[in-house]
Structures are given as C-alpha cells and as structure tokens.
DOMI-198354 format. One record per residue (C-alpha): residue in one letter; y, z, x; residue number from 1. Coordinates in Angstrom, 2 decimals. Last residue first. Example, Ala and Ser with C-alpha at 12.3 -4.5 7.8 and 13.67 -1.06 7.14 Angstrom:
2
r:S&c2:-1.06&c3:7.14&c1:13.67&k:2;
r:A&c2:-4.50&c3:7.80&c1:12.30&k:1;
//
This chain:
284
r:P&c2:-322.61&c3:-98.14&c1:29.23&k:284;
r:V&c2:-319.87&c3:-100.88&c1:30.20&k:283;
r:Y&c2:-317.76&c3:-98.54&c1:33.04&k:282;
r:R&c2:-316.30&c3:-101.01&c1:35.36&k:281;
r:F&c2:-316.83&c3:-100.66&c1:39.43&k:280;
r:V&c2:-314.16&c3:-101.44&c1:42.24&k:279;
r:L&c2:-314.87&c3:-100.37&c1:45.96&k:278;
r:I&c2:-311.75&c3:-100.60&c1:47.83&k:277;
r:F&c2:-312.93&c3:-100.57&c1:51.71&k:276;
r:Q&c2:-310.66&c3:-99.73&c1:54.73&k:275;
r:H&c2:-309.36&c3:-101.51&c1:57.48&k:274;
r:V&c2:-308.05&c3:-100.73&c1:60.86&k:273;
r:Q&c2:-311.72&c3:-100.24&c1:62.78&k:272;
r:N&c2:-311.52&c3:-101.21&c1:65.91&k:271;
r:A&c2:-314.49&c3:-103.00&c1:67.45&k:270;
r:V&c2:-317.25&c3:-102.49&c1:69.52&k:269;
r:F&c2:-318.25&c3:-105.45&c1:71.87&k:268;
r:A&c2:-319.67&c3:-104.56&c1:75.49&k:267;
r:Y&c2:-318.89&c3:-103.45&c1:78.82&k:266;
r:P&c2:-315.77&c3:-103.73&c1:79.84&k:265;
r:Y&c2:-314.44&c3:-102.67&c1:77.53&k:264;
r:G&c2:-316.89&c3:-100.79&c1:75.30&k:263;
r:F&c2:-313.61&c3:-99.32&c1:72.93&k:262;
r:P&c2:-310.10&c3:-100.87&c1:74.06&k:261;
r:Y&c2:-308.23&c3:-98.76&c1:71.36&k:260;
r:L&c2:-306.15&c3:-100.20&c1:69.03&k:259;
r:N&c2:-303.33&c3:-97.65&c1:67.04&k:258;
r:L&c2:-303.48&c3:-97.25&c1:63.19&k:257;
r:S&c2:-300.40&c3:-98.11&c1:61.47&k:256;
r:Q&c2:-301.21&c3:-102.05&c1:60.29&k:255;
r:D&c2:-303.91&c3:-99.55&c1:57.70&k:254;
r:H&c2:-305.65&c3:-102.92&c1:56.55&k:253;
r:W&c2:-307.06&c3:-102.27&c1:52.33&k:252;
r:I&c2:-309.59&c3:-104.37&c1:51.87&k:251;
r:R&c2:-310.53&c3:-105.21&c1:48.45&k:250;
r:Y&c2:-313.52&c3:-105.01&c1:46.62&k:249;
r:G&c2:-315.52&c3:-106.91&c1:44.29&k:248;
r:R&c2:-316.59&c3:-106.37&c1:40.08&k:247;
r:F&c2:-319.76&c3:-103.40&c1:40.72&k:246;
r:E&c2:-320.86&c3:-102.83&c1:37.23&k:245;
r:L&c2:-322.01&c3:-99.52&c1:35.98&k:244;
r:G&c2:-323.75&c3:-99.26&c1:32.47&k:243;
r:P&c2:-327.15&c3:-97.28&c1:34.04&k:242;
r:V&c2:-326.95&c3:-96.16&c1:37.95&k:241;
r:E&c2:-328.60&c3:-98.60&c1:40.19&k:240;
r:R&c2:-325.39&c3:-100.32&c1:41.02&k:239;
r:L&c2:-324.27&c3:-97.09&c1:42.18&k:238;
r:A&c2:-326.57&c3:-97.03&c1:45.70&k:237;
r:A&c2:-326.39&c3:-100.50&c1:46.33&k:236;
r:V&c2:-322.83&c3:-100.57&c1:46.03&k:235;
r:I&c2:-322.88&c3:-97.27&c1:48.57&k:234;
r:D&c2:-324.89&c3:-98.72&c1:51.09&k:233;
r:A&c2:-322.87&c3:-101.73&c1:51.16&k:232;
r:H&c2:-319.69&c3:-99.70&c1:51.71&k:231;
r:L&c2:-321.57&c3:-97.90&c1:54.09&k:230;
r:M&c2:-322.21&c3:-100.72&c1:56.98&k:229;
r:N&c2:-324.27&c3:-98.54&c1:58.93&k:228;
r:H&c2:-326.30&c3:-101.41&c1:60.32&k:227;
r:H&c2:-329.77&c3:-98.86&c1:60.91&k:226;
r:E&c2:-331.52&c3:-98.13&c1:63.33&k:225;
r:A&c2:-329.95&c3:-99.51&c1:66.89&k:224;
r:T&c2:-327.21&c3:-97.90&c1:65.88&k:223;
r:P&c2:-323.92&c3:-99.50&c1:64.14&k:222;
r:Q&c2:-320.08&c3:-98.15&c1:63.65&k:221;
r:L&c2:-319.55&c3:-96.22&c1:60.97&k:220;
r:D&c2:-317.63&c3:-98.28&c1:57.79&k:219;
r:K&c2:-315.01&c3:-96.52&c1:55.64&k:218;
r:T&c2:-314.81&c3:-96.11&c1:51.71&k:217;
r:F&c2:-312.27&c3:-95.65&c1:49.25&k:216;
r:L&c2:-313.14&c3:-95.62&c1:45.23&k:215;
r:V&c2:-312.25&c3:-96.99&c1:41.92&k:214;
r:L&c2:-314.81&c3:-96.73&c1:39.10&k:213;
r:H&c2:-313.05&c3:-98.55&c1:36.15&k:212;
r:G&c2:-312.85&c3:-97.68&c1:32.27&k:211;
r:K&c2:-314.99&c3:-100.60&c1:29.71&k:210;
r:P&c2:-316.73&c3:-97.59&c1:28.15&k:209;
r:K&c2:-313.96&c3:-94.68&c1:28.65&k:208;
r:L&c2:-314.98&c3:-92.20&c1:30.95&k:207;
r:F&c2:-316.37&c3:-88.96&c1:30.96&k:206;
r:P&c2:-319.46&c3:-90.01&c1:30.73&k:205;
r:L&c2:-319.23&c3:-91.38&c1:34.14&k:204;
r:A&c2:-318.71&c3:-88.13&c1:35.81&k:203;
r:A&c2:-322.56&c3:-87.66&c1:36.33&k:202;
r:E&c2:-322.91&c3:-90.79&c1:37.67&k:201;
r:L&c2:-320.25&c3:-90.34&c1:40.41&k:200;
r:V&c2:-321.47&c3:-86.52&c1:41.79&k:199;
r:E&c2:-324.72&c3:-88.04&c1:41.66&k:198;
r:R&c2:-324.35&c3:-90.92&c1:43.73&k:197;
r:L&c2:-322.22&c3:-89.57&c1:45.99&k:196;
r:A&c2:-325.37&c3:-86.40&c1:46.25&k:195;
r:Q&c2:-327.79&c3:-89.73&c1:47.32&k:194;
r:L&c2:-325.38&c3:-91.31&c1:49.72&k:193;
r:F&c2:-324.82&c3:-88.18&c1:51.14&k:192;
r:E&c2:-328.10&c3:-87.36&c1:51.70&k:191;
r:W&c2:-328.58&c3:-91.27&c1:53.01&k:190;
r:Y&c2:-325.91&c3:-90.76&c1:55.64&k:189;
r:G&c2:-326.16&c3:-87.05&c1:56.87&k:188;
r:L&c2:-324.10&c3:-84.26&c1:55.06&k:187;
r:N&c2:-321.37&c3:-82.36&c1:55.83&k:186;
r:G&c2:-318.74&c3:-84.19&c1:54.24&k:185;
r:L&c2:-320.76&c3:-83.93&c1:51.24&k:184;
r:D&c2:-319.05&c3:-80.50&c1:50.97&k:183;
r:D&c2:-321.65&c3:-77.93&c1:49.92&k:182;
r:P&c2:-322.29&c3:-76.48&c1:53.17&k:181;
r:S&c2:-319.44&c3:-75.43&c1:52.94&k:180;
r:A&c2:-316.91&c3:-75.68&c1:56.77&k:179;
r:T&c2:-314.73&c3:-77.97&c1:54.98&k:178;
r:F&c2:-312.95&c3:-81.80&c1:55.97&k:177;
r:P&c2:-315.08&c3:-81.66&c1:59.29&k:176;
r:T&c2:-312.38&c3:-82.39&c1:61.96&k:175;
r:A&c2:-314.34&c3:-82.70&c1:65.01&k:174;
r:A&c2:-312.69&c3:-82.42&c1:68.28&k:173;
r:G&c2:-311.76&c3:-85.15&c1:69.79&k:172;
r:R&c2:-308.00&c3:-83.33&c1:70.27&k:171;
r:G&c2:-306.69&c3:-84.56&c1:73.52&k:170;
r:R&c2:-304.44&c3:-87.65&c1:73.28&k:169;
r:K&c2:-306.79&c3:-89.19&c1:74.68&k:168;
r:K&c2:-310.21&c3:-88.12&c1:72.51&k:167;
r:H&c2:-307.29&c3:-89.09&c1:69.30&k:166;
r:E&c2:-307.00&c3:-91.95&c1:70.42&k:165;
r:G&c2:-310.64&c3:-93.67&c1:70.88&k:164;
r:T&c2:-313.10&c3:-90.96&c1:70.43&k:163;
r:K&c2:-313.38&c3:-88.05&c1:68.13&k:162;
r:E&c2:-316.30&c3:-85.60&c1:68.08&k:161;
r:R&c2:-318.25&c3:-85.54&c1:64.12&k:160;
r:A&c2:-317.58&c3:-83.91&c1:61.06&k:159;
r:Q&c2:-315.28&c3:-86.77&c1:60.18&k:158;
r:M&c2:-318.10&c3:-89.19&c1:59.68&k:157;
r:A&c2:-320.27&c3:-87.22&c1:58.72&k:156;
r:A&c2:-320.89&c3:-89.26&c1:55.16&k:155;
r:Y&c2:-317.70&c3:-90.79&c1:54.51&k:154;
r:P&c2:-315.85&c3:-88.09&c1:52.64&k:153;
r:P&c2:-314.48&c3:-89.78&c1:48.75&k:152;
r:D&c2:-311.43&c3:-91.17&c1:48.19&k:151;
r:T&c2:-311.17&c3:-91.63&c1:44.69&k:150;
r:L&c2:-310.15&c3:-93.60&c1:41.81&k:149;
r:I&c2:-311.35&c3:-92.43&c1:38.77&k:148;
r:L&c2:-310.14&c3:-94.36&c1:35.55&k:147;
r:D&c2:-309.28&c3:-94.32&c1:31.93&k:146;
r:F&c2:-310.52&c3:-90.79&c1:31.65&k:145;
r:R&c2:-311.87&c3:-88.97&c1:28.47&k:144;
r:R&c2:-310.40&c3:-85.65&c1:27.71&k:143;
r:A&c2:-311.38&c3:-81.54&c1:27.61&k:142;
r:R&c2:-314.59&c3:-81.78&c1:29.59&k:141;
r:V&c2:-312.59&c3:-82.36&c1:32.69&k:140;
r:E&c2:-309.84&c3:-79.44&c1:32.63&k:139;
r:A&c2:-312.79&c3:-77.03&c1:31.31&k:138;
r:V&c2:-315.00&c3:-77.41&c1:34.15&k:137;
r:E&c2:-318.68&c3:-77.21&c1:33.70&k:136;
r:A&c2:-318.85&c3:-81.17&c1:34.00&k:135;
r:L&c2:-318.39&c3:-81.37&c1:37.37&k:134;
r:R&c2:-320.18&c3:-79.10&c1:38.69&k:133;
r:R&c2:-321.61&c3:-81.46&c1:41.55&k:132;
r:A&c2:-317.46&c3:-82.08&c1:42.09&k:131;
r:D&c2:-317.13&c3:-78.31&c1:43.38&k:130;
r:G&c2:-314.66&c3:-76.81&c1:43.03&k:129;
r:V&c2:-311.14&c3:-75.67&c1:43.25&k:128;
r:V&c2:-309.21&c3:-77.27&c1:40.33&k:127;
r:Y&c2:-306.11&c3:-79.59&c1:40.36&k:126;
r:P&c2:-304.20&c3:-79.74&c1:36.91&k:125;
r:Q&c2:-301.40&c3:-81.97&c1:38.25&k:124;
r:A&c2:-298.31&c3:-80.65&c1:39.51&k:123;
r:A&c2:-294.82&c3:-81.53&c1:38.52&k:122;
r:L&c2:-293.23&c3:-83.37&c1:41.43&k:121;
r:G&c2:-289.65&c3:-82.27&c1:42.87&k:120;
r:L&c2:-290.89&c3:-83.43&c1:46.55&k:119;
r:R&c2:-291.44&c3:-80.57&c1:47.80&k:118;
r:E&c2:-292.28&c3:-78.66&c1:45.05&k:117;
r:C&c2:-295.56&c3:-81.28&c1:44.73&k:116;
r:V&c2:-296.17&c3:-81.48&c1:48.44&k:115;
r:A&c2:-296.51&c3:-77.37&c1:48.21&k:114;
r:A&c2:-298.96&c3:-77.73&c1:45.58&k:113;
r:Y&c2:-300.75&c3:-80.33&c1:47.42&k:112;
r:I&c2:-301.24&c3:-78.12&c1:49.95&k:111;
r:A&c2:-302.17&c3:-75.43&c1:48.41&k:110;
r:A&c2:-304.98&c3:-77.33&c1:46.77&k:109;
r:Y&c2:-305.76&c3:-78.82&c1:49.94&k:108;
r:E&c2:-306.33&c3:-74.82&c1:51.33&k:107;
r:G&c2:-308.12&c3:-74.34&c1:48.38&k:106;
r:S&c2:-310.97&c3:-76.69&c1:49.36&k:105;
r:L&c2:-314.12&c3:-77.94&c1:47.52&k:104;
r:D&c2:-311.59&c3:-80.66&c1:45.12&k:103;
r:L&c2:-310.67&c3:-81.84&c1:42.01&k:102;
r:G&c2:-308.06&c3:-83.23&c1:40.56&k:101;
r:V&c2:-306.95&c3:-83.93&c1:37.18&k:100;
r:A&c2:-304.57&c3:-86.85&c1:36.29&k:99;
r:T&c2:-301.90&c3:-87.68&c1:34.01&k:98;
r:R&c2:-299.65&c3:-91.06&c1:34.25&k:97;
r:G&c2:-296.15&c3:-91.54&c1:34.03&k:96;
r:E&c2:-296.74&c3:-93.31&c1:37.44&k:95;
r:L&c2:-294.87&c3:-91.15&c1:40.19&k:94;
r:S&c2:-296.57&c3:-88.42&c1:38.88&k:93;
r:C&c2:-300.80&c3:-90.52&c1:39.07&k:92;
r:A&c2:-299.38&c3:-91.55&c1:42.10&k:91;
r:I&c2:-299.64&c3:-87.97&c1:43.04&k:90;
r:L&c2:-302.56&c3:-87.15&c1:41.97&k:89;
r:T&c2:-303.97&c3:-89.74&c1:43.52&k:88;
r:G&c2:-302.78&c3:-88.63&c1:46.44&k:87;
r:G&c2:-303.40&c3:-85.15&c1:45.80&k:86;
r:V&c2:-304.05&c3:-83.60&c1:49.05&k:85;
r:G&c2:-308.35&c3:-83.53&c1:49.09&k:84;
r:A&c2:-308.80&c3:-84.86&c1:45.13&k:83;
r:F&c2:-312.84&c3:-85.34&c1:45.66&k:82;
r:P&c2:-313.22&c3:-85.47&c1:41.39&k:81;
r:D&c2:-310.21&c3:-87.42&c1:40.77&k:80;
r:L&c2:-310.24&c3:-88.24&c1:37.69&k:79;
r:V&c2:-306.94&c3:-90.46&c1:35.45&k:78;
r:H&c2:-305.63&c3:-90.23&c1:32.29&k:77;
r:G&c2:-303.60&c3:-93.43&c1:31.16&k:76;
r:D&c2:-300.61&c3:-93.55&c1:28.88&k:75;
r:S&c2:-298.57&c3:-95.57&c1:30.89&k:74;
r:R&c2:-301.51&c3:-98.14&c1:31.21&k:73;
r:T&c2:-304.35&c3:-98.54&c1:33.74&k:72;
r:F&c2:-306.48&c3:-99.88&c1:36.17&k:71;
r:F&c2:-303.30&c3:-101.98&c1:37.79&k:70;
r:R&c2:-301.26&c3:-99.53&c1:37.72&k:69;
r:V&c2:-303.28&c3:-96.73&c1:39.18&k:68;
r:L&c2:-304.05&c3:-99.02&c1:41.71&k:67;
r:E&c2:-300.15&c3:-100.07&c1:43.14&k:66;
r:A&c2:-300.47&c3:-96.00&c1:42.29&k:65;
r:L&c2:-303.35&c3:-95.40&c1:45.04&k:64;
r:L&c2:-301.10&c3:-97.17&c1:47.87&k:63;
r:Q&c2:-297.74&c3:-95.53&c1:47.35&k:62;
r:P&c2:-299.81&c3:-92.30&c1:47.16&k:61;
r:P&c2:-300.64&c3:-93.28&c1:50.97&k:60;
r:K&c2:-304.68&c3:-91.83&c1:51.45&k:59;
r:P&c2:-304.74&c3:-88.42&c1:53.64&k:58;
r:S&c2:-307.78&c3:-89.08&c1:56.00&k:57;
r:P&c2:-308.21&c3:-85.89&c1:58.09&k:56;
r:H&c2:-306.53&c3:-83.87&c1:55.37&k:55;
r:A&c2:-303.08&c3:-81.19&c1:57.42&k:54;
r:R&c2:-301.18&c3:-84.69&c1:57.39&k:53;
r:R&c2:-300.67&c3:-84.53&c1:53.65&k:52;
r:L&c2:-297.79&c3:-81.61&c1:54.77&k:51;
r:E&c2:-296.04&c3:-83.87&c1:57.41&k:50;
r:H&c2:-296.51&c3:-86.94&c1:55.29&k:49;
r:A&c2:-294.31&c3:-85.08&c1:52.36&k:48;
r:Y&c2:-294.03&c3:-88.29&c1:50.28&k:47;
r:S&c2:-293.24&c3:-90.73&c1:53.31&k:46;
r:G&c2:-290.19&c3:-92.83&c1:51.53&k:45;
r:P&c2:-288.35&c3:-88.95&c1:51.95&k:44;
r:G&c2:-288.73&c3:-89.16&c1:55.89&k:43;
r:R&c2:-291.35&c3:-90.27&c1:57.94&k:42;
r:T&c2:-294.77&c3:-91.50&c1:58.12&k:41;
r:P&c2:-293.81&c3:-94.72&c1:56.73&k:40;
r:Y&c2:-296.07&c3:-97.39&c1:55.11&k:39;
r:R&c2:-297.33&c3:-99.61&c1:57.08&k:38;
r:T&c2:-299.37&c3:-101.97&c1:54.78&k:37;
r:S&c2:-301.89&c3:-105.27&c1:54.82&k:36;
r:I&c2:-303.51&c3:-105.07&c1:51.10&k:35;
r:V&c2:-306.13&c3:-107.98&c1:51.50&k:34;
r:S&c2:-308.10&c3:-109.22&c1:48.42&k:33;
r:R&c2:-305.31&c3:-110.39&c1:46.69&k:32;
r:L&c2:-305.63&c3:-109.81&c1:42.75&k:31;
r:A&c2:-302.69&c3:-107.46&c1:42.92&k:30;
r:Y&c2:-300.72&c3:-110.02&c1:43.16&k:29;
r:T&c2:-302.07&c3:-112.38&c1:40.16&k:28;
r:W&c2:-301.89&c3:-109.36&c1:37.64&k:27;
r:E&c2:-297.86&c3:-109.81&c1:38.76&k:26;
r:R&c2:-297.19&c3:-113.11&c1:38.08&k:25;
r:G&c2:-299.28&c3:-112.58&c1:34.42&k:24;
r:S&c2:-297.04&c3:-109.43&c1:33.47&k:23;
r:L&c2:-298.42&c3:-105.86&c1:34.34&k:22;
r:E&c2:-299.01&c3:-103.17&c1:31.86&k:21;
r:N&c2:-302.87&c3:-102.34&c1:31.80&k:20;
r:L&c2:-306.15&c3:-102.83&c1:30.65&k:19;
r:R&c2:-305.53&c3:-103.94&c1:27.19&k:18;
r:N&c2:-303.78&c3:-107.30&c1:27.86&k:17;
r:R&c2:-304.41&c3:-108.97&c1:24.84&k:16;
r:P&c2:-300.38&c3:-108.47&c1:23.78&k:15;
r:D&c2:-299.46&c3:-110.74&c1:26.76&k:14;
r:V&c2:-296.85&c3:-108.75&c1:29.00&k:13;
r:G&c2:-293.92&c3:-110.85&c1:30.33&k:12;
r:Q&c2:-291.51&c3:-108.27&c1:30.54&k:11;
r:A&c2:-290.12&c3:-108.68&c1:27.06&k:10;
r:A&c2:-293.50&c3:-108.85&c1:26.14&k:9;
r:L&c2:-293.94&c3:-105.35&c1:27.05&k:8;
r:A&c2:-291.19&c3:-103.89&c1:25.15&k:7;
r:P&c2:-292.06&c3:-105.82&c1:22.13&k:6;
r:D&c2:-294.84&c3:-104.13&c1:21.60&k:5;
r:E&c2:-297.30&c3:-107.20&c1:20.28&k:4;
r:A&c2:-299.90&c3:-106.06&c1:17.85&k:3;
r:E&c2:-303.38&c3:-107.47&c1:18.99&k:2;
r:M&c2:-305.26&c3:-110.23&c1:18.25&k:1;
//
C-alpha cells in the first residue's frame, strides 16, 4: 500500500495512483475519446499565438497541458524530440513540470524564447539539433523521462501546395517546417514512417519503465495507391518496437478550422478538422 499524501488525499487522489495526481472524477473526464476545443488565437488566452503561428502547425499549450497532467505527476520530466515552437515546453512550465525539447530549426527555438519572455516563463532546455541523434544530447542523457509528448511532421504534408481556404486567400504555397534534407517533414510517406520509428525507438531508453509516448498525427487524403490513414500506419510501425504497447487514441476536434467545399459538386473529399492523439506505454 502506497503511503498516503495528505494534500493529494484531500483532493480525492487515490494513494495507489502513481501515474498522475487526478481525482477519480478528473481521471474519468480525461478519458473522453474526443476533445473538442476552440482556443483563442488573440489576447492573453492565446499564449502568444501571434508568435507561435510562424510554425505551420503549432499545438495549443492548453491542450498539451491536459495531456501533461494526465501522464505525469508534479515532479515529472517530459521529452519532446520535435519541439517546434515549444508548445509542449510551455505546457510543462504551466503545469510545473520540467521538459527538454529538440528541433532542427534555430528559428523555432528563437520563437520559443520570445514566447517565454512574452509570457514571463522561465525557458525549458531547448536544443537545436537532429532528433535522429537524440542519444548525443547531454540534456537528454542526464535524466529519465516520464513522458514523451510530441507532434512530429506528418510525412510531406506541409511540403505540398495548399488547397481550400489557404489557396483561396492566396496562401497556397507549400510551408515545409524547414528546408533541411534531415527534416522528417520532407520525406516521402514510407521513408517518413521508417525514420519516425527509428527516432522514437532510440528515445525509449530515456523513458522510464511504464512511461508513456503520446504523439499527434493527422491523416492525408486517400489516393488510388494507398488509404493514407497515417495514424494507422504509425501504430503498425511502432507496434513492432520491442516493449512499446499501443494503448489507444483520442481525437482532437479543432473547432477553429474553417470548412471548405472540397470536391464540390463532383466528389466526396472530407474536411479534416481533427487530429489523432496516439498513446503508447513503454514496458521493457
């Protein structure tokens, strides 16, 4: 029987709960399979979105904070090997956790530093480097993490020309994350899957046993050659990694996205207003 923490007990936290510091009611709410949000993109509640929007796909720190609260305790450590403009790191600062981020882009690192200054947050360690050489990063080797929370590039999705609302407003040009040939976002579909598996498999030795890997992904439109359900192919690839268990997924519905009549009036082409949050547990 775990020793009872009086402060946590007063909040309704079961003393057997070693994963997080949520009450039973909070735990139940966190298990909903669909998260539907409309986070502000202006003002204090946007967490400096006007700076973070320089990234093609910045994740809301509020959403990431919800995941951090579920998969870590207040002394938790979090790793993000595809840190972008630092959404995971900001979430950890808001929740009192420590984090290490890694990204190829020095530009994104500078934006993260500017966001921290704007918000009055102490910056978490952010290393400009290649996630495929994670084991060489001193800040990563120095600790073991409770959670890997990341938003990797979705194959070459951002490197393609835009359609829909972007094209309508004259912003149809491709917006790759970086121009680097080392960027996983510039790889083809199958090359991306292999590279992502290699990055995450190499990160697992720095994850505590029974720690979690949580990652975002978005499907591509199907083609005649393949269904392009990227979330399913990522699960299939990562299930081959020894010790990594797939635990399920949640769907994030982003209400801020505009709808567009793709395919009208000839064919069905879905508006993708959701992303998958894939959850794995590491049991070596």
